[in-house]
N, C-alpha and C positions, 0 to 999 in steps of 0.2 A: 200792734193790734192786740197782742196777748196781754199787754199791760192794761189796756182799756177793758178787756173782758174780765181780768182779775179785779180791777177797780169796780166794775159793775157787780160782780159777785159779792165783794166785800160790802159795797153799798147796800145790796139787797139784804144781806145778813144784819148789817147795822140797823137798817130801817126796821126790820122785823123785831130786833131786840129792843129798840127804842119804843116801838109802838106797843110792846107788851109790858110797859113799865107799871101799869096799874092792874093788869090782869094777872101777870106772873106772880106778884106777891100773894094774891088770893089762892092761886094754885098751890104755891108753897105752903100756905097755911093749911089748906086742905090735906096736904101730904104730911103735915106735922113738922114742917121745916121753918117755923116762924122764928122771929127774933128781932132784935133791934137793928140788925144789919139791913133789914128790908127798907129802912128809911132812905137808903141810897137811891131807890127808885124814884122818889119824889124829885130829886135833883135832876135826874135824867129826863123826866117828863117835861121839864121846862124847855128842853131843846128838841123835843120830838118832831115838831113841824119843820124845823130847820133841817134836821137830818133827813126827814122824808122828802122834803123838797129837793135837797141836794142829791139824794139817791135817785130820785126820779130824773133829774137833769143828767146825771152821769150815765144812767142806763139809756136815756134817749140819745145822748151823744155817741154811746157805744153802738147802738143800733144803726145810727146814721153812718158811722164809719164802717161798720160791717157791711151794710148794703152798698155803699159806694165802692168798697174795695173787693166785693164779691168773695169774701172769705169762706172757709169751709163750714160745713154744717155742724161740725163739732163745737166750734166757737159759738155759733148761733144757738146751739143747744144750751150752753152755759148762760148765754144772754136770756134765753127763754126762762131758765130757772130763776135767774135774777129778777126778771120782770114779774114772775109769779110771786116771788118773795116780797117784792115791793108792793104789789097789788094786795097781797094778804096783809101787809103792814097797814096800808090805808084802810082796809076793811076793819081791822082791829081798832084803829084809832077812831073811826067814825061810829063803831058799834060798841065802844068800850063800856058804856053804861049798861047796855043789855047783857053783855057778857058777864060783867060784875054781878048783876042781879041774878043771873042764872047760877053763877058760882055760889052766891050767898044762900040760895035755896038748898044747896048741897051741904051746907054747914049744919 
């Protein structure tokens, strides 16, 4: 069960990182951390929906296993954090244009 919780946490962090592929470079530019290395984020964005879908599936399976086995609330706390991370990742992906426009007004 601990392995499933760890996988869910990693999936949550990975999905948040992938979803920020276009927003994060804008934030770096605002902070003065621009450079050609930011082109890497373009390659990551191609896989963002696959990573988010897989992350959502892993977290759903971890929740099902947790509820079936009646595990401790500590593990469910980590699952809740992972669920929030994946939810935030989906929000970033679906609102990426608005976020980028808001960041561009700060430039």
